[in-house]
C-alpha positions as CSV (number, residue, x, y, z in Angstrom):
1,X,0.0,0.0,0.0
2,X,1.3,3.5,-0.8
3,X,1.4,6.4,1.5
4,X,0.0,9.8,0.8
5,X,0.2,12.8,3.1
6,X,-2.7,15.3,3.0
7,X,-2.6,18.8,4.5
8,X,-5.9,19.9,6.0
9,X,-6.9,23.1,7.7
10,X,-7.7,22.6,11.4
11,X,-11.4,22.7,10.9
12,X,-11.3,19.9,8.4
13,X,-9.0,17.8,10.5
14,X,-11.4,18.2,13.4
15,X,-14.3,17.1,11.2
16,X,-12.4,14.0,10.0
17,X,-11.4,13.1,13.6
18,X,-15.0,13.5,14.6
19,X,-16.2,11.2,11.8
20,X,-13.6,8.6,12.6
21,X,-14.7,8.5,16.3
22,X,-18.4,8.7,15.7
23,X,-18.7,6.4,12.7
24,X,-16.4,3.6,13.9
25,X,-13.5,4.0,11.6
26,X,-10.2,2.8,13.1
27,X,-8.1,5.6,11.5
28,X,-8.5,8.7,9.4
29,X,-7.0,6.7,6.5
30,X,-9.9,4.3,6.6
31,X,-12.4,7.2,6.5
32,X,-10.6,8.8,3.5
33,X,-10.4,5.5,1.7
34,X,-14.2,5.0,2.2
35,X,-14.8,8.5,0.8
36,X,-12.7,7.7,-2.3
37,X,-14.5,4.4,-2.9
38,X,-17.9,6.1,-2.7
39,X,-16.7,8.8,-5.1
40,X,-15.5,6.0,-7.5
41,X,-18.9,4.3,-7.2
42,X,-20.6,7.7,-7.9
43,X,-18.5,8.3,-11.0
44,X,-19.2,4.8,-12.3
45,X,-22.9,5.2,-11.8
46,X,-22.8,8.6,-13.6
47,X,-21.0,7.0,-16.6
48,X,-23.6,4.2,-16.7
49,X,-26.5,6.7,-16.5
50,X,-25.0,8.9,-19.3
51,X,-24.4,5.8,-21.4
52,X,-28.0,4.7,-20.9
53,X,-29.4,8.2,-21.6
54,X,-27.5,8.4,-24.9
55,X,-28.3,4.9,-26.1
56,X,-31.2,4.2,-28.4
57,X,-34.4,2.9,-26.9
58,X,-34.9,-0.8,-27.3
59,X,-38.5,-1.7,-26.5
60,X,-41.4,0.2,-25.1
61,X,-42.0,-0.1,-21.4
62,X,-45.7,-0.6,-20.8
63,X,-48.0,-2.6,-18.5
64,X,-47.0,-5.9,-20.1
65,X,-43.3,-5.2,-19.4
66,X,-44.0,-4.5,-15.7
67,X,-46.2,-7.5,-15.4
68,X,-43.4,-9.7,-16.8
69,X,-40.9,-8.0,-14.4
70,X,-43.1,-8.7,-11.4
71,X,-43.5,-12.3,-12.5
72,X,-39.8,-12.8,-12.7
73,X,-39.3,-11.2,-9.3
74,X,-41.9,-13.4,-7.7
75,X,-40.4,-16.5,-9.4
76,X,-37.0,-15.6,-8.1
77,X,-38.3,-15.0,-4.6
78,X,-40.1,-18.4,-4.6
79,X,-36.9,-20.1,-5.8
80,X,-34.7,-18.4,-3.2
81,X,-37.1,-19.1,-0.3
82,X,-37.5,-22.8,-1.3
83,X,-33.8,-23.4,-0.7
């Protein structure tokens, strides 16, 4: 694992220390890593949403589509609970 030093104003350091103690992180590094992971997830979601928004529509979404979707969910639920 690499090391990175970050300079923070006292107010931000106090905030980070408070988050570490209140939210159960072992160190400020754990807290910062979690923030970075969440930002990565956010960026990936944004890319997927933009890709979806710019893609051509495939099929119309109507009552039949949602009925089929509900049937698949119910079937998956029955299969999972039967195990």
